[in-house]
C-alpha positions, 0 to 999 in steps of 0.5 A: 079367523076372519083377519086371515081371510080379509088378508088372503082375499087382499093378496088374492086381489094382487095376484089377481090384479081384481080391484074388486077384492082387494077394496072388498078384503080391507073393507071387510078388514077395517069392519072386523076391528072396529067390531074387536076394539067396540067389545074391547072399550065397552067392557072397559069403566068409563074414564077408560073409554073416554081415554080411548074414545079421546086417544082415537079422535086426536089419532084422527084429528093429525092425520086430517091437519097435518096430511094437506099440510104435507101436501103443500110442501111435496105436491109435484113428488106426491101428483108423480107418486100416483101418476104412477100407480095410475099407470099401473093399476090403469091395467087391471081388471 
């Protein structure tokens, strides 16, 4: 039920153009997903725990390594998109 409330808060923030609702809903959603993952992992045996933790490290490392490379290759296009989003979000709140 908390996941649904988080998604509703994010949707309401988008409709009302209030950034705080979107950020708070996203943060609460991440905390809820992390707590669910922690419960599931804590019930597993040690080998599965190590495998899941290793997999999470790999999932975190790939974007951290590939992100700057992609940005360097497509800097102009990404900067244009960021500027458009700044203009759109500048009218919020």
